[in-house]
N, CA, C and O atoms as a DFTB+ gen file, in Angstrom:
768 C
 N C O
     1  1      12.324       5.010     -31.151
     2  2      13.423       4.495     -30.291
     3  2      12.940       4.089     -28.953
     4  3      12.395       4.922     -28.229
     5  1      13.110       2.827     -28.567
     6  2      12.621       2.371     -27.324
     7  2      13.740       2.175     -26.265
     8  3      13.510       1.606     -25.197
     9  1      14.892       2.639     -26.582
    10  2      16.012       2.613     -25.648
    11  2      15.831       3.721     -24.556
    12  3      15.719       4.910     -24.852
    13  1      15.811       3.273     -23.342
    14  2      15.538       4.230     -22.237
    15  2      16.915       4.886     -21.914
    16  3      17.816       4.216     -21.410
    17  1      17.052       6.109     -22.191
    18  2      18.283       6.846     -21.917
    19  2      18.021       8.056     -21.041
    20  3      16.874       8.417     -20.780
    21  1      19.100       8.675     -20.591
    22  2      19.009       9.925     -19.847
    23  2      18.143       9.833     -18.630
    24  3      18.349       8.943     -17.805
    25  1      17.184      10.708     -18.480
    26  2      16.371      10.798     -17.286
    27  2      15.488       9.516     -17.153
    28  3      15.263       9.027     -16.046
    29  1      15.000       8.992     -18.295
    30  2      14.212       7.751     -18.227
    31  2      15.004       6.590     -17.656
    32  3      14.492       5.797     -16.866
    33  1      16.234       6.503     -18.060
    34  2      17.121       5.449     -17.530
    35  2      17.305       5.590     -16.008
    36  3      17.236       4.602     -15.276
    37  1      17.533       6.802     -15.552
    38  2      17.700       7.097     -14.164
    39  2      16.402       6.795     -13.352
    40  3      16.472       6.338     -12.211
    41  1      15.281       7.046     -13.934
    42  2      14.044       6.773     -13.262
    43  2      13.750       5.231     -13.213
    44  3      13.169       4.734     -12.248
    45  1      14.150       4.535     -14.230
    46  2      13.806       3.146     -14.402
    47  2      14.770       2.181     -13.641
    48  3      14.449       1.010     -13.435
    49  1      15.915       2.686     -13.246
    50  2      16.943       1.806     -12.732
    51  2      16.545       1.051     -11.455
    52  3      17.023      -0.058     -11.216
    53  1      15.691       1.638     -10.658
    54  2      15.294       0.966      -9.397
    55  2      14.119       0.018      -9.580
    56  3      13.760      -0.704      -8.650
    57  1      13.512       0.009     -10.768
    58  2      12.425      -0.912     -11.025
    59  2      13.005      -2.352     -11.269
    60  3      12.491      -3.342     -10.747
    61  1      14.027      -2.412     -12.031
    62  2      14.641      -3.741     -12.367
    63  2      15.614      -3.583     -13.497
    64  3      16.154      -2.501     -13.729
    65  1      15.837      -4.685     -14.209
    66  2      16.765      -4.736     -15.267
    67  2      16.274      -3.863     -16.449
    68  3      15.188      -4.070     -16.989
    69  1      17.078      -2.930     -16.806
    70  2      16.756      -1.904     -17.808
    71  2      16.471      -2.642     -19.193
    72  3      15.497      -2.327     -19.877
    73  1      17.328      -3.595     -19.557
    74  2      17.192      -4.303     -20.830
    75  2      15.867      -5.113     -20.819
    76  3      15.207      -5.190     -21.855
    77  1      15.468      -5.709     -19.692
    78  2      14.178      -6.421     -19.595
    79  2      13.040      -5.443     -19.793
    80  3      12.040      -5.792     -20.420
    81  1      13.154      -4.273     -19.297
    82  2      12.057      -3.285     -19.452
    83  2      11.979      -2.855     -20.913
    84  3      10.883      -2.698     -21.451
    85  1      13.139      -2.661     -21.568
    86  2      13.080      -2.274     -22.982
    87  2      12.530      -3.446     -23.809
    88  3      11.813      -3.221     -24.784
    89  1      12.844      -4.658     -23.444
    90  2      12.295      -5.784     -24.099
    91  2      10.769      -5.877     -23.888
    92  3      10.021      -6.299     -24.770
    93  1      10.368      -5.488     -22.750
    94  2       8.911      -5.487     -22.492
    95  2       8.189      -4.402     -23.347
    96  3       7.052      -4.598     -23.775
    97  1       8.855      -3.298     -23.574
    98  2       8.271      -2.274     -24.490
    99  2       8.157      -2.848     -25.889
   100  3       7.148      -2.657     -26.567
   101  1       9.193      -3.550     -26.318
   102  2       9.161      -4.176     -27.654
   103  2       8.108      -5.230     -27.721
   104  3       7.419      -5.345     -28.734
   105  1       7.953      -6.023     -26.659
   106  2       6.884      -7.030     -26.625
   107  2       5.495      -6.423     -26.719
   108  3       4.598      -6.985     -27.348
   109  1       5.329      -5.278     -26.092
   110  2       4.089      -4.566     -26.111
   111  2       3.802      -4.154     -27.574
   112  3       2.691      -4.341     -28.071
   113  1       4.779      -3.614     -28.221
   114  2       4.583      -3.139     -29.657
   115  2       4.195      -4.397     -30.467
   116  3       3.218      -4.370     -31.216
   117  1       4.909      -5.425     -30.328
   118  2       4.636      -6.640     -31.124
   119  2       3.267      -7.179     -30.834
   120  3       2.556      -7.602     -31.746
   121  1       2.883      -7.172     -29.573
   122  2       1.581      -7.788     -29.183
   123  2       0.420      -6.899     -29.743
   124  3      -0.565      -7.391     -30.293
   125  1       0.606      -5.553     -29.565
   126  2      -0.517      -4.667     -30.027
   127  2      -0.615      -4.602     -31.556
   128  3      -1.710      -4.453     -32.098
   129  1       0.519      -4.713     -32.250
   130  2       0.452      -4.585     -33.657
   131  2       0.370      -5.863     -34.447
   132  3      -0.142      -5.838     -35.567
   133  1       0.842      -6.979     -33.934
   134  2       1.043      -8.197     -34.692
   135  2       0.298      -9.394     -34.105
   136  3       0.155     -10.395     -34.808
   137  1      -0.178      -9.355     -32.877
   138  2      -0.881     -10.517     -32.353
   139  2      -2.317     -10.575     -32.862
   140  3      -3.278     -10.242     -32.169
   141  1      -2.407     -11.021     -34.121
   142  2      -3.721     -11.178     -34.767
   143  2      -3.729     -12.453     -35.481
   144  3      -2.684     -13.066     -35.694
   145  1      -4.894     -12.878     -35.864
   146  2      -5.076     -14.160     -36.599
   147  2      -5.195     -13.802     -38.089
   148  3      -6.045     -13.014     -38.506
   149  1      -4.277     -14.438     -38.884
   150  2      -4.288     -14.291     -40.334
   151  2      -4.545     -15.660     -40.902
   152  3      -4.069     -16.679     -40.402
   153  1      -5.326     -15.645     -41.981
   154  2      -5.624     -16.902     -42.678
   155  2      -4.600     -17.282     -43.708
   156  3      -4.538     -18.425     -44.161
   157  1      -3.795     -16.307     -44.072
   158  2      -2.770     -16.649     -45.105
   159  2      -1.545     -15.728     -44.885
   160  3      -1.598     -14.696     -44.216
   161  1      -0.478     -16.175     -45.483
   162  2       0.775     -15.330     -45.424
   163  2       0.490     -13.974     -46.189
   164  3       1.008     -12.917     -45.828
   165  1      -0.282     -14.064     -47.161
   166  2      -0.531     -12.790     -47.929
   167  2      -1.222     -11.754     -46.998
   168  3      -0.873     -10.574     -47.017
   169  1      -2.210     -12.217     -46.178
   170  2      -2.853     -11.285     -45.229
   171  2      -1.833     -10.685     -44.236
   172  3      -1.875      -9.501     -43.902
   173  1      -0.928     -11.552     -43.787
   174  2       0.132     -11.054     -42.873
   175  2       0.990     -10.032     -43.618
   176  3       1.185      -8.932     -43.101
   177  1       1.484     -10.328     -44.748
   178  2       2.323      -9.398     -45.525
   179  2       1.594      -8.068     -45.772
   180  3       2.184      -6.998     -45.622
   181  1       0.360      -8.138     -46.137
   182  2      -0.392      -6.889     -46.351
   183  2      -0.525      -6.049     -45.071
   184  3      -0.438      -4.821     -45.092
   185  1      -0.741      -6.768     -43.951
   186  2      -0.798      -6.093     -42.677
   187  2       0.540      -5.482     -42.377
   188  3       0.600      -4.310     -42.006
   189  1       1.630      -6.230     -42.520
   190  2       2.946      -5.738     -42.279
   191  2       3.268      -4.488     -43.089
   192  3       3.868      -3.549     -42.566
   193  1       2.895      -4.471     -44.294
   194  2       3.108      -3.262     -45.159
   195  2       2.283      -2.102     -44.677
   196  3       2.719      -0.952     -44.729
   197  1       1.078      -2.403     -44.201
   198  2       0.170      -1.321     -43.770
   199  2       0.665      -0.627     -42.518
   200  3       0.478       0.578     -42.353
   201  1       1.293      -1.384     -41.641
   202  2       1.744      -0.784     -40.377
   203  2       3.203      -0.549     -40.281
   204  3       3.690      -0.132     -39.230
   205  1       3.942      -0.802     -41.355
   206  2       5.416      -0.703     -41.300
   207  2       5.866       0.725     -40.835
   208  3       6.788       0.851     -40.029
   209  1       5.235       1.736     -41.331
   210  2       5.616       3.086     -40.900
   211  2       5.179       3.450     -39.454
   212  3       5.666       4.410     -38.858
   213  1       4.261       2.655     -38.937
   214  2       3.711       2.925     -37.631
   215  2       4.459       2.263     -36.485
   216  3       4.233       2.601     -35.324
   217  1       5.335       1.338     -36.792
   218  2       5.977       0.484     -35.743
   219  2       6.794       1.419     -34.806
   220  3       6.567       1.466     -33.597
   221  1       7.738       2.149     -35.405
   222  2       8.618       3.014     -34.541
   223  2       7.765       4.068     -33.815
   224  3       8.001       4.415     -32.658
   225  1       6.800       4.538     -34.533
   226  2       5.938       5.616     -33.956
   227  2       5.156       5.042     -32.729
   228  3       5.034       5.703     -31.697
   229  1       4.652       3.842     -32.871
   230  2       3.957       3.195     -31.835
   231  2       4.818       2.876     -30.615
   232  3       4.413       3.049     -29.465
   233  1       6.002       2.409     -30.918
   234  2       7.023       2.222     -29.843
   235  2       7.287       3.520     -29.000
   236  3       7.470       3.476     -27.784
   237  1       7.292       4.637     -29.709
   238  2       7.452       5.886     -29.033
   239  2       6.266       6.319     -28.176
   240  3       6.391       6.984     -27.147
   241  1       5.090       5.886     -28.684
   242  2       3.824       6.134     -27.954
   243  2       3.842       5.356     -26.651
   244  3       3.411       5.852     -25.611
   245  1       4.352       4.114     -26.720
   246  2       4.475       3.326     -25.503
   247  2       5.427       3.945     -24.489
   248  3       5.111       4.040     -23.303
   249  1       6.617       4.371     -24.975
   250  2       7.593       5.105     -24.154
   251  2       6.923       6.308     -23.509
   252  3       7.064       6.530     -22.306
   253  1       6.180       7.101     -24.316
   254  2       5.517       8.263     -23.807
   255  2       4.491       7.892     -22.729
   256  3       4.330       8.609     -21.741
   257  1       3.821       6.795     -22.926
   258  2       2.778       6.346     -21.935
   259  2       3.431       5.895     -20.640
   260  3       2.847       6.095     -19.575
   261  1       4.601       5.303     -20.681
   262  2       5.196       4.838     -19.438
   263  2       6.083       5.883     -18.703
   264  3       6.480       5.689     -17.554
   265  1       6.372       6.989     -19.412
   266  2       7.229       8.044     -18.775
   267  2       6.666       8.633     -17.496
   268  3       7.426       8.817     -16.545
   269  1       5.374       8.942     -17.417
   270  2       4.876       9.405     -16.122
   271  2       4.933       8.375     -14.986
   272  3       5.075       8.705     -13.809
   273  1       4.813       7.103     -15.411
   274  2       4.927       5.966     -14.420
   275  2       6.332       5.846     -13.967
   276  3       6.551       5.627     -12.776
   277  1       7.308       5.972     -14.821
   278  2       8.694       5.948     -14.435
   279  2       9.062       7.037     -13.431
   280  3       9.723       6.805     -12.419
   281  1       8.587       8.256     -13.775
   282  2       8.852       9.416     -12.967
   283  2       8.226       9.222     -11.534
   284  3       8.866       9.435     -10.505
   285  1       6.986       8.820     -11.560
   286  2       6.305       8.614     -10.255
   287  2       6.905       7.517      -9.449
   288  3       7.003       7.606      -8.225
   289  1       7.321       6.447     -10.150
   290  2       7.997       5.388      -9.469
   291  2       9.219       5.904      -8.774
   292  3       9.405       5.644      -7.585
   293  1      10.093       6.657      -9.502
   294  2      11.337       7.170      -8.948
   295  2      11.058       8.035      -7.761
   296  3      11.765       7.934      -6.758
   297  1      10.013       8.919      -7.825
   298  2       9.714       9.838      -6.692
   299  2       9.267       9.011      -5.508
   300  3       9.678       9.282      -4.380
   301  1       8.465       8.043      -5.727
   302  2       7.900       7.207      -4.589
   303  2       9.032       6.379      -4.020
   304  3       9.174       6.291      -2.800
   305  1       9.852       5.762      -4.881
   306  2      10.989       4.936      -4.379
   307  2      11.950       5.774      -3.594
   308  3      12.391       5.375      -2.516
   309  1      12.283       6.929      -4.113
   310  2      13.246       7.781      -3.332
   311  2      12.715       8.293      -2.015
   312  3      13.432       8.401      -1.020
   313  1      11.391       8.614      -2.046
   314  2      10.771       8.999      -0.810
   315  2      10.790       7.907       0.251
   316  3      11.066       8.150       1.426
   317  1      10.489       6.700      -0.205
   318  2      10.565       5.570       0.678
   319  2      11.939       5.259       1.166
   320  3      12.121       4.848       2.312
   321  1      12.916       5.449       0.311
   322  2      14.310       5.198       0.801
   323  2      14.650       6.191       1.891
   324  3      15.300       5.831       2.872
   325  1      14.214       7.459       1.736
   326  2      14.502       8.486       2.734
   327  2      13.803       8.139       4.072
   328  3      14.368       8.314       5.151
   329  1      12.593       7.658       3.961
   330  2      11.854       7.223       5.179
   331  2      12.518       5.994       5.852
   332  3      12.582       5.904       7.078
   333  1      12.990       5.084       5.044
   334  2      13.677       3.963       5.579
   335  2      14.993       4.332       6.319
   336  3      15.344       3.771       7.357
   337  1      15.673       5.292       5.721
   338  2      16.921       5.781       6.336
   339  2      16.572       6.467       7.633
   340  3      17.231       6.247       8.649
   341  1      15.564       7.279       7.618
   342  2      15.136       8.027       8.840
   343  2      14.681       7.108       9.941
   344  3      14.893       7.404      11.117
   345  1      14.048       5.977       9.587
   346  2      13.483       5.057      10.568
   347  2      14.307       3.803      10.706
   348  3      13.778       2.771      11.121
   349  1      15.612       3.850      10.368
   350  2      16.429       2.662      10.381
   351  2      16.545       1.991      11.737
   352  3      16.861       0.803      11.806
   353  1      16.306       2.699      12.785
   354  2      16.416       2.174      14.150
   355  2      15.068       1.717      14.716
   356  3      14.983       1.118      15.789
   357  1      14.005       2.031      13.932
   358  2      12.595       1.684      14.415
   359  2      12.197       0.418      13.588
   360  3      11.703       0.519      12.465
   361  1      12.429      -0.735      14.181
   362  2      12.214      -1.972      13.452
   363  2      10.791      -2.133      12.951
   364  3      10.622      -2.460      11.777
   365  1       9.728      -1.923      13.774
   366  2       8.425      -2.094      13.198
   367  2       8.081      -1.180      12.037
   368  3       7.422      -1.588      11.080
   369  1       8.527       0.037      12.132
   370  2       8.251       0.981      10.978
   371  2       9.092       0.561       9.759
   372  3       8.627       0.608       8.619
   373  1      10.333       0.151      10.030
   374  2      11.234      -0.285       8.944
   375  2      10.653      -1.534       8.256
   376  3      10.690      -1.656       7.032
   377  1      10.117      -2.453       9.070
   378  2       9.477      -3.670       8.465
   379  2       8.272      -3.234       7.582
   380  3       8.085      -3.748       6.479
   381  1       7.506      -2.328       8.068
   382  2       6.306      -1.800       7.319
   383  2       6.775      -1.180       6.002
   384  3       6.200      -1.419       4.940
   385  1       7.864      -0.355       6.107
   386  2       8.313       0.316       4.876
   387  2       8.909      -0.666       3.847
   388  3       8.792      -0.467       2.637
   389  1       9.523      -1.684       4.339
   390  2      10.058      -2.707       3.444
   391  2       8.927      -3.459       2.781
   392  3       9.000      -3.796       1.599
   393  1       7.875      -3.722       3.548
   394  2       6.695      -4.395       2.934
   395  2       6.002      -3.506       1.914
   396  3       5.537      -3.975       0.875
   397  1       5.937      -2.174       2.234
   398  2       5.361      -1.252       1.268
   399  2       6.221      -1.075       0.037
   400  3       5.690      -0.838      -1.048
   401  1       7.530      -1.181       0.170
   402  2       8.446      -1.192      -0.984
   403  2       8.203      -2.414      -1.847
   404  3       8.229      -2.323      -3.074
   405  1       7.966      -3.569      -1.212
   406  2       7.633      -4.760      -1.926
   407  2       6.322      -4.579      -2.752
   408  3       6.216      -5.030      -3.892
   409  1       5.347      -3.908      -2.127
   410  2       4.046      -3.558      -2.844
   411  2       4.381      -2.689      -4.035
   412  3       3.815      -2.875      -5.112
   413  1       5.273      -1.761      -3.867
   414  2       5.681      -0.883      -4.961
   415  2       6.170      -1.700      -6.142
   416  3       5.766      -1.484      -7.285
   417  1       7.054      -2.650      -5.836
   418  2       7.632      -3.453      -6.948
   419  2       6.613      -4.439      -7.499
   420  3       6.718      -4.826      -8.663
   421  1       5.602      -4.871      -6.684
   422  2       4.585      -5.755      -7.205
   423  2       3.670      -4.937      -8.166
   424  3       3.218      -5.443      -9.193
   425  1       3.422      -3.689      -7.801
   426  2       2.581      -2.828      -8.663
   427  2       3.255      -2.516      -9.956
   428  3       2.628      -2.526     -11.015
   429  1       4.548      -2.235      -9.880
   430  2       5.341      -1.838     -11.061
   431  2       6.511      -2.826     -11.264
   432  3       7.646      -2.531     -10.888
   433  1       6.225      -4.001     -11.861
   434  2       7.305      -4.901     -12.167
   435  2       8.018      -4.453     -13.394
   436  3       7.534      -3.559     -14.088
   437  1       9.164      -5.038     -13.701
   438  2       9.949      -4.545     -14.849
   439  2       9.262      -4.799     -16.138
   440  3       9.626      -4.184     -17.139
   441  1       8.274      -5.680     -16.188
   442  2       7.551      -5.917     -17.489
   443  2       6.233      -5.189     -17.486
   444  3       5.339      -5.576     -18.239
   445  1       6.052      -4.127     -16.663
   446  2       4.785      -3.386     -16.673
   447  2       4.379      -2.829     -17.997
   448  3       3.188      -2.769     -18.301
   449  1       5.352      -2.408     -18.819
   450  2       4.888      -1.868     -20.124
   451  2       3.975      -2.773     -20.920
   452  3       3.015      -2.326     -21.547
   453  1       4.300      -4.087     -20.881
   454  2       3.479      -5.039     -21.659
   455  2       2.354      -5.654     -20.791
   456  3       1.390      -6.201     -21.328
   457  1       2.475      -5.568     -19.505
   458  2       1.561      -6.150     -18.568
   459  2       0.217      -5.379     -18.485
   460  3      -0.843      -6.005     -18.451
   461  1       0.255      -4.048     -18.453
   462  2      -0.934      -3.267     -18.281
   463  2      -1.438      -2.603     -19.521
   464  3      -0.648      -2.186     -20.368
   465  1      -2.778      -2.488     -19.653
   466  2      -3.394      -1.824     -20.753
   467  2      -3.048      -0.327     -20.673
   468  3      -2.737       0.152     -19.582
   469  1      -3.089       0.415     -21.758
   470  2      -2.725       1.819     -21.756
   471  2      -3.567       2.637     -20.791
   472  3      -3.050       3.553     -20.151
   473  1      -4.875       2.321     -20.670
   474  2      -5.698       3.142     -19.797
   475  2      -5.285       2.889     -18.347
   476  3      -5.426       3.800     -17.531
   477  1      -4.782       1.707     -17.978
   478  2      -4.267       1.454     -16.634
   479  2      -2.963       2.177     -16.345
   480  3      -2.683       2.625     -15.233
   481  1      -2.156       2.264     -17.453
   482  2      -0.872       2.978     -17.311
   483  2      -1.103       4.411     -16.841
   484  3      -0.303       4.940     -16.069
   485  1      -2.180       5.046     -17.292
   486  2      -2.484       6.387     -16.935
   487  2      -2.821       6.578     -15.483
   488  3      -2.626       7.650     -14.910
   489  1      -3.352       5.473     -14.874
   490  2      -3.758       5.479     -13.455
   491  2      -2.572       5.180     -12.492
   492  3      -2.665       5.481     -11.302
   493  1      -1.489       4.606     -12.989
   494  2      -0.445       4.104     -12.085
   495  2       0.239       5.288     -11.311
   496  3       0.553       5.107     -10.135
   497  1       0.475       6.459     -11.907
   498  2       1.143       7.499     -11.099
   499  2       0.215       7.849      -9.870
   500  3       0.733       8.100      -8.782
   501  1      -1.071       7.865     -10.029
   502  2      -1.976       8.153      -8.880
   503  2      -1.867       6.988      -7.841
   504  3      -1.873       7.252      -6.638
   505  1      -1.772       5.759      -8.272
   506  2      -1.564       4.696      -7.336
   507  2      -0.232       4.764      -6.631
   508  3      -0.127       4.416      -5.455
   509  1       0.767       5.201      -7.328
   510  2       2.095       5.361      -6.713
   511  2       2.089       6.464      -5.690
   512  3       2.691       6.348      -4.623
   513  1       1.381       7.569      -6.037
   514  2       1.274       8.676      -5.046
   515  2       0.536       8.204      -3.804
   516  3       0.906       8.578      -2.691
   517  1      -0.486       7.401      -3.968
   518  2      -1.226       6.827      -2.799
   519  2      -0.292       5.906      -2.013
   520  3      -0.375       5.880      -0.785
   521  1       0.562       5.176      -2.644
   522  2       1.480       4.320      -1.960
   523  2       2.514       5.109      -1.147
   524  3       2.912       4.705      -0.054
   525  1       2.926       6.222      -1.703
   526  2       3.833       7.066      -1.018
   527  2       3.237       7.706       0.185
   528  3       3.878       7.855       1.225
   529  1       1.909       8.109       0.018
   530  2       1.164       8.648       1.193
   531  2       1.030       7.585       2.320
   532  3       1.237       7.851       3.504
   533  1       0.680       6.401       1.873
   534  2       0.535       5.312       2.816
   535  2       1.852       5.037       3.597
   536  3       1.837       4.804       4.806
   537  1       2.996       5.075       2.852
   538  2       4.300       4.897       3.530
   539  2       4.535       5.958       4.540
   540  3       4.955       5.711       5.671
   541  1       4.239       7.205       4.079
   542  2       4.498       8.391       4.996
   543  2       3.672       8.283       6.220
   544  3       4.182       8.435       7.330
   545  1       2.352       8.014       6.048
   546  2       1.437       7.872       7.180
   547  2       1.832       6.757       8.066
   548  3       1.797       6.890       9.290
   549  1       2.221       5.618       7.466
   550  2       2.607       4.456       8.273
   551  2       3.914       4.780       9.081
   552  3       4.073       4.277      10.193
   553  1       4.797       5.568       8.562
   554  2       5.982       5.901       9.337
   555  2       5.607       6.831      10.418
   556  3       6.372       6.929      11.377
   557  1       4.562       7.501      10.382
   558  2       4.133       8.458      11.465
   559  2       3.200       7.798      12.438
   560  3       3.350       8.004      13.642
   561  1       2.219       6.995      11.976
   562  2       1.256       6.346      12.826
   563  2       1.088       4.921      12.278
   564  3       0.197       4.665      11.468
   565  1       1.904       4.046      12.701
   566  2       1.931       2.667      12.158
   567  2       0.629       1.894      12.488
   568  3       0.095       1.149      11.666
   569  1       0.147       2.110      13.737
   570  2      -1.069       1.298      14.117
   571  2      -2.279       1.636      13.283
   572  3      -3.026       0.749      12.868
   573  1      -2.482       2.962      13.027
   574  2      -3.632       3.366      12.208
   575  2      -3.521       2.897      10.765
   576  3      -4.512       2.495      10.154
   577  1      -2.369       2.948      10.253
   578  2      -2.130       2.501       8.839
   579  2      -2.316       0.998       8.758
   580  3      -2.943       0.520       7.813
   581  1      -1.797       0.230       9.712
   582  2      -1.983      -1.221       9.672
   583  2      -3.444      -1.610       9.844
   584  3      -3.880      -2.612       9.276
   585  1      -4.202      -0.851      10.605
   586  2      -5.606      -1.140      10.725
   587  2      -6.358      -0.960       9.375
   588  3      -7.241      -1.746       9.031
   589  1      -5.979       0.083       8.640
   590  2      -6.614       0.284       7.327
   591  2      -6.178      -0.845       6.362
   592  3      -6.962      -1.302       5.531
   593  1      -4.962      -1.262       6.489
   594  2      -4.453      -2.290       5.585
   595  2      -5.108      -3.700       5.897
   596  3      -5.196      -4.563       5.024
   597  1      -5.520      -3.865       7.079
   598  2      -6.277      -5.143       7.362
   599  2      -7.544      -5.214       6.625
   600  3      -7.983      -6.302       6.251
   601  1      -8.167      -4.085       6.392
   602  2      -9.399      -4.061       5.505
   603  2      -9.041      -4.482       4.099
   604  3      -9.775      -5.245       3.472
   605  1      -7.923      -3.994       3.598
   606  2      -7.443      -4.316       2.255
   607  2      -7.092      -5.778       2.156
   608  3      -7.386      -6.432       1.156
   609  1      -6.459      -6.292       3.198
   610  2      -5.988      -7.688       3.226
   611  2      -7.095      -8.687       2.999
   612  3      -6.867      -9.743       2.409
   613  1      -8.332      -8.360       3.475
   614  2      -9.449      -9.293       3.272
   615  2      -9.710      -9.483       1.777
   616  3      -9.883     -10.594       1.276
   617  1      -9.726      -8.311       1.081
   618  2     -10.023      -8.353      -0.399
   619  2      -8.837      -9.025      -1.107
   620  3      -9.002      -9.822      -2.030
   621  1      -7.705      -8.688      -0.660
   622  2      -6.475      -9.178      -1.350
   623  2      -6.438     -10.743      -1.225
   624  3      -6.100     -11.437      -2.184
   625  1      -6.772     -11.241      -0.097
   626  2      -6.774     -12.680       0.111
   627  2      -7.824     -13.341      -0.777
   628  3      -7.545     -14.378      -1.379
   629  1      -9.025     -12.767      -0.874
   630  2     -10.021     -13.321      -1.749
   631  2      -9.603     -13.202      -3.241
   632  3      -9.894     -14.078      -4.056
   633  1      -8.916     -12.095      -3.558
   634  2      -8.396     -12.008      -4.941
   635  2      -7.432     -13.079      -5.282
   636  3      -7.488     -13.668      -6.361
   637  1      -6.508     -13.348      -4.333
   638  2      -5.534     -14.466      -4.604
   639  2      -6.176     -15.761      -4.733
   640  3      -5.753     -16.562      -5.567
   641  1      -7.216     -16.054      -3.939
   642  2      -7.939     -17.304      -4.051
   643  2      -8.670     -17.394      -5.431
   644  3      -8.692     -18.456      -6.053
   645  1      -9.247     -16.292      -5.881
   646  2      -9.919     -16.307      -7.189
   647  2      -8.851     -16.445      -8.327
   648  3      -9.088     -17.112      -9.333
   649  1      -7.719     -15.817      -8.137
   650  2      -6.639     -15.923      -9.196
   651  2      -6.210     -17.360      -9.436
   652  3      -5.888     -17.747     -10.560
   653  1      -6.212     -18.139      -8.375
   654  2      -5.822     -19.515      -8.462
   655  2      -6.745     -20.383      -9.241
   656  3      -6.349     -21.462      -9.682
   657  1      -7.996     -19.946      -9.436
   658  2      -8.998     -20.721     -10.067
   659  2      -9.493     -20.141     -11.391
   660  3     -10.570     -20.535     -11.839
   661  1      -8.783     -19.243     -12.034
   662  2      -9.225     -18.574     -13.222
   663  2      -8.803     -19.461     -14.417
   664  3      -7.655     -19.881     -14.555
   665  1      -9.833     -19.717     -15.281
   666  2      -9.529     -20.522     -16.440
   667  2      -9.826     -19.723     -17.739
   668  3      -8.937     -19.597     -18.581
   669  1     -11.053     -19.182     -17.916
   670  2     -11.457     -18.589     -19.155
   671  2     -10.956     -17.123     -19.282
   672  3     -10.626     -16.488     -18.280
   673  1     -10.909     -16.626     -20.471
   674  2     -10.462     -15.288     -20.749
   675  2     -11.511     -14.297     -20.112
   676  3     -11.144     -13.261     -19.557
   677  1     -12.804     -14.659     -20.218
   678  2     -13.839     -13.807     -19.683
   679  2     -13.615     -13.643     -18.162
   680  3     -13.707     -12.536     -17.633
   681  1     -13.331     -14.721     -17.497
   682  2     -13.102     -14.696     -16.022
   683  2     -11.793     -13.910     -15.740
   684  3     -11.742     -13.138     -14.782
   685  1     -10.755     -14.097     -16.551
   686  2      -9.539     -13.348     -16.324
   687  2      -9.777     -11.849     -16.439
   688  3      -9.199     -11.086     -15.664
   689  1     -10.610     -11.396     -17.381
   690  2     -10.918      -9.983     -17.462
   691  2     -11.610      -9.449     -16.265
   692  3     -11.350      -8.331     -15.821
   693  1     -12.531     -10.278     -15.717
   694  2     -13.264      -9.856     -14.457
   695  2     -12.289      -9.811     -13.301
   696  3     -12.380      -8.922     -12.454
   697  1     -11.314     -10.793     -13.245
   698  2     -10.411     -10.733     -12.152
   699  2      -9.488      -9.556     -12.272
   700  3      -9.144      -8.959     -11.252
   701  1      -9.048      -9.170     -13.514
   702  2      -8.289      -7.969     -13.685
   703  2      -9.041      -6.743     -13.152
   704  3      -8.490      -5.863     -12.491
   705  1     -10.315      -6.747     -13.482
   706  2     -11.220      -5.639     -13.030
   707  2     -11.165      -5.564     -11.511
   708  3     -11.029      -4.478     -10.947
   709  1     -11.274      -6.737     -10.830
   710  2     -11.252      -6.758      -9.398
   711  2      -9.910      -6.273      -8.841
   712  3      -9.865      -5.597      -7.814
   713  1      -8.825      -6.624      -9.525
   714  2      -7.496      -6.083      -9.100
   715  2      -7.465      -4.605      -9.080
   716  3      -7.010      -4.003      -8.107
   717  1      -7.938      -3.996     -10.130
   718  2      -7.937      -2.550     -10.236
   719  2      -8.908      -1.877      -9.200
   720  3      -8.664      -0.782      -8.694
   721  1      -9.964      -2.580      -8.943
   722  2     -10.921      -2.089      -7.884
   723  2     -10.244      -2.084      -6.489
   724  3     -10.478      -1.181      -5.686
   725  1      -9.432      -3.071      -6.227
   726  2      -8.718      -3.156      -4.965
   727  2      -7.731      -2.009      -4.890
   728  3      -7.574      -1.368      -3.851
   729  1      -7.037      -1.753      -6.060
   730  2      -6.108      -0.633      -6.039
   731  2      -6.788       0.696      -5.789
   732  3      -6.261       1.547      -5.073
   733  1      -7.945       0.872      -6.372
   734  2      -8.755       2.069      -6.134
   735  2      -9.170       2.146      -4.648
   736  3      -9.175       3.226      -4.058
   737  1      -9.502       1.040      -4.077
   738  2      -9.887       1.041      -2.694
   739  2      -8.695       1.486      -1.842
   740  3      -8.881       2.272      -0.913
   741  1      -7.509       1.022      -2.120
   742  2      -6.285       1.416      -1.387
   743  2      -6.101       2.945      -1.497
   744  3      -5.790       3.608      -0.507
   745  1      -6.296       3.494      -2.707
   746  2      -6.189       4.954      -2.856
   747  2      -7.201       5.631      -1.950
   748  3      -6.864       6.578      -1.239
   749  1      -8.411       5.164      -1.970
   750  2      -9.476       5.892      -1.209
   751  2      -9.216       5.783       0.235
   752  3      -9.565       6.720       0.953
   753  1      -8.623       4.713       0.762
   754  2      -8.393       4.520       2.220
   755  2      -7.399       5.585       2.678
   756  3      -7.560       6.125       3.772
   757  1      -6.353       5.914       1.863
   758  2      -5.367       6.813       2.306
   759  2      -5.486       8.233       1.742
   760  3      -4.612       9.074       1.951
   761  1      -6.572       8.478       1.032
   762  2      -6.801       9.831       0.538
   763  2      -7.621      10.561       1.538
   764  3      -7.806      11.765       1.366
   765  1      -8.123       9.965       2.547
   766  2      -8.952      10.608       3.515
   767  2      -8.207      11.185       4.695
   768  3      -8.823      11.762       5.591
């Protein structure tokens, strides 16, 4: 069952459209189980029979894999909302927090279940925790946090330039690797 209900629904509501996220889970299942090359309809039918019993089970595995991400997103989002409320009269900090919230939504878009590999899904709660720490530190010492973020901006700018010129699958894989390296760098900057 890939319908997000109860606690999962409550956690997911601030990410985006719930139905779109559920569709993303379904797309992930289809991509992982069915996006293969078959030379005949017979090969496809044989594959379908072989994985028939695994489809629902795999859908549940995807839901299980995104559950910690949903929980961490909700915790980070709620923490940032509290900081924004607390700093509502401090325009520079409020602007920083809104920018950080945009980073939160860029890291966890509503289609994240199909967007990220399972091994990257496991890392997302840690990235979300680092984002929460960054928001907290920025609300307390904006100048120091912005100085650290300028270091990240250099790599992010180069990453965007590279993204605009990616053609081959091999290059795309290397660019994905660079993206995750930048995320790790962000974690390391604010873990100290």
